[in-house]
N, C-alpha and C positions, 0 to 999 in steps of 0.2 A: 504493500500500500504506500510505502514511502520511497519506492524506487524512482530515481530521477526527479526527486522532489527537493526544492530548496524552500527556505523560510524567509519571509520579509522581515519578521522580528524574531530572530533566533534566540535572543536573550530571554524571551518569555518562557522558553522551554525549561529554564532553571526552576520555574515554579513547580515542576513535576516532583521536586524533592518533598513537597508536602504530602504526596501520595503515600510513601512508606511511613511518614510521620503519623499520618492519620491511622494507618494500619497498626502501628505500634501503640498508639493511644487507645484504639479500640480493644486490642488484646489486653492491655493493662487494665482497662476498665472492666473487662469481662472477668478477669481474675479477681479483681477487687470486689466485684458485686457479690452480695450475700443473699441467700434465699429468703423469701418472705415467710416461708413455713419451714420449720426445722423438724426432721425426723430422726428418731434414735437408730433406726435401721432401714436401709434402702433395699435389702435383699428381696423384699416382696415385689419390687418393681423390675427385677432383673430379667424376668421372662417376658416382660411387656415390650412389644415392638414400638419403635419410634414412629410417630405420626408424620405426615407430609409437612405439617407446619413446623415440627421440630427439626426436620431435615433441612428446611429452608430458612432456619433462623439467621444464618449469616448472609443470606441473599441480599438484603437491603444495603449492607455496607459494601458488598462487592459491586452492586449496581452503582452506588454512589462514587466509589473509587474509579471505576471505568468511565462514568459520566464526567467526572472532574478531569480525568486524563484527556478525554476527547475535547473538552472545552478549552483546556490549556493549549492543546495542539492547534485548535481552531484559531485561538487568539494569536498564535505565532504566525498565522497566515501562510499555510503551505501553498506552494505554487509549482507548476511545471512550465517549462519553457520549450517552445519550438523555435528553431532558428533556420535560416536559409539565406539564399542570395538571389537577387533579381539581376539578371545579366542583360544589359542593353548593348547591342552591337551595331555600330554604324558601318554598314557594309561598303565595300569597294568592288566595282566591277572593272576587270582589266582585260583588254584585248591585246594579245601579244602578236605583233606583226613581224614575221621572219622572212628575210630575203634568202631564197634558195637558188639564185641564179648561178651560172657556171663559175663566175669569179669568186664565189664563196668557198671554192675548193683551194684557193691560194693557201700556202703553208707558212705564211708569216705568223700564224697562230698554230698551236699544236693540238691535235694533229692537223687540223685545218680550220678555217674561219667558221664553217658551218657546224662542225662537231663541237668546237669551243663554244659557239653560241647556244647550241642545244644543251650543253652541260650546264651553263650558267642559268638558262631558263628553267631547266629541271630543278636546280637548287632553289631558285626563286619560288617556283610552285610548291616545292616541298616545305618551304618556310611559312606558307599561308595556311589558315585554318578555316575561315568563314567566308572568304571572298570568292565570287564567281569569276572564273578565268576562262577565256576563249583563246583559240589559236588560229591565226590566219597566215598562210604562206603565199609567197608571190615570186614571180619572175617576170615574164612578159604579160602574164595574167595573174589573177589572184583568186584564191578560193579558201573557204573556211575548212580547216582541218578538224577543228573541234569547236562547237558552239559554247557559249558561256555555261560553265558547269562548276559544281563543287565536288564532282567525282574526280579527284586528283589522280588516282591510279589510272583511270582511263585516259585522262589528258596526257599523263606522262608516257603512257604506252604509245599513244598516237604521235607524240613528239619524237619518241625514239625511232619510229618507222620512217621519219622524213628523210628524203634523199634528194640530192640535186639531180636535175634531169627529168623529173616527173612532169614538169611544165616546160614549154618552149622557152628558150633562153631570152633574157631581157631583164629590164628593171622597171616595173610599173609601180612607182612609189605612190603616185596619186590614187591609182585604182585600189591599192592596198589600204590606204587611209580611208577611202570611201567605204570599202568593205568592213573595216573596223568600226566606222561610224554606224553602219547599218546594223552591226551586232549590238551596239550600245545605245542607240537613240531611244529605244523604248524602255530602257532600264530605269528602275525607280531607286537605284542606289544613290546615296548622298554624294559619292565621288565616282566619276567615270574616267577611266584612264586608258590611253593607248601607248604602248611601248613599241616603237618602230626600230628595227635593227636592219641596217643595210650597209653595203660596201661600195655602192655605185652611184650613178647619175640616172635620174629619171629619163628613160628613153622609150618607154612603151606605155600603153594604156590610153583610155579615152578622156581621162581627167587629170589635170595637172596638180601637183602637190599643194600649191598655194590655195587654189579653189577648194580642194578637199579639206585643207586645214580650216578655211573660213566656215565651211559647213560644220565641221567638228566644233568649232567655237560657238556656233549658234545653238548647238545641243548641249553645251556646257561640258564638253569632253576635253580633257587636258592631254597633250601629246608630249611624251619624252622621246627624243630621237637619239639614236646611237649609231655613230659611224664607226665601222670596224676596218682596220687596215693600218699597216705600218706607214711610216713616212717614206716617200720616194718610190722604191720598187719592192716587189714581193716575189718570192719563188712560186711559180705555177707549174703543176705537173702536166705534161703532154704525153699521150700514148703514141709511140712510134713502133715501126716494125722491129726495133731492137729493144723494146720495153719502155718503161717510164723514163722520160727525160724532163729536166727542169729548165725553165726559161724565166728570166727576170722580166716581169711585166709592170708597167706603171700603176700606181695606186691612184684611182680617180674617185674621190668622194665629193659630192656637191655639198660641201659644208655650209655654204651660204643659204641654199634652199632649206637644208635640215634645220639650220638655226632659225630661219624665218618661220618655218612650220611650227617649231616649238614656241617661239615668241608670240605668234598669233593666238595660240591656245593657252598662254600662261604656263607653258611647260619649260623644258630645258633641254639643251643639246649637249651631248657628251661625245668625246672622241676616245676610242679604245685602240691602242697601238700594240697591245699584247694580251695574253690570257689574264694576267694579274690585274691589269687595268680594267678589262672587261668585267671581271668578277667584282671589282670595287664599285664600278658604275651601277651594277644591278643591286648591290648592297645599299648604295646611296638612294636609289629609287625605292627600294624596299622600305627604307627609313622614312622617306618623304611621303610615301603612300601607305602608311601603316593603318590598319583597321583600328578605330577607336572603340574600346570596350569599357563600358562603365559597369561596375559591380557594386550594387547596393546591398549591404548586409542588414538583416533584420532579426530581431529577437522578440518573440511574442509570449507574454505571460498568460497563463491560465490559472485562475484562482480555484483552489481546491478546498478551501475552509468550509464551504457550505455543507458538504457531507459530514465533516467532522462535527460541526456545530449541531446539525440535525440529530446525529446519533447521540451526542452528549446530552442534549436536552431531553431526548426521548428516554434515555436511561435514568436521568434524574427524576423525570415525571413518573416513570414506572416505580422507582424506588419510593417516591413520596406517596403514591397511591397504596402500594403494598404495606408500607409502614403505618398508614392510617386506617387500613382495613384488615385484610386477611392476616398479615403478620404483625398486627399491632401488639405491643407489649403492655401488659398491665403493670402498674407501679408496684 
């Protein structure tokens, strides 16, 4: 009955000391009390059985002691507490735009730009818990590899399957942004974000990057642009009749356009020149676009003294009635 119970006034429980004191006083008075009639010999009563009234002679004091015990516990205000947390999450919807054109096979990143990008995106997704994330890939065209989802294992599996060459070669940055906007425009999330990763110049598609960025801005979508590629030239693998051969090719990233796209949408442009820098960029974006979680703890008290009070009063009333009627003592 007292499991997981606390008391509002625990010091009141010290009054329980009067219970054994009353019991001692009752025992002392019983010993001290003398009979109203004195007999020279009680042997004649030895065969007589005790009546019910005689057997219940101590019932009133028992009821009184238990009644007082319950009342004292009730005065100490026993309570039980339930606690918990209300969690409010301000979600973020993220569309990841990944360039899979042929130039992403350049090996200035290890093992190459595309695999390095897939690795950091995978880590980014693994670090999320409640955000919906979608994946769009593009070359000369753009398509949705994975719609917005919180099923991260599926998303990471689809990311792993991406390879260069599944779309005709080219770089349609504007079309990719438009595709990402289409994924996010109906979202009810507090924050809508596009993370665009590319290593080239827009040379394909039906919409230019600036127009696409202006559309994104109207829908309240922020774009972070990431240019990947070392400075100058990068080694690029070519297949020849004699096996794989490397040739140094110029790194051409339209940083001006990527910067402008980010600025239009209140985002930011980053340049990654190696694996480490690319990892740092996604860590920065992860920090900038962190889901806001508010946790409100609560502790609710439930008063338990009503039952104790009711039982205590009931026992004292029963004791009073019995003492004045059936178990009444003659002087």
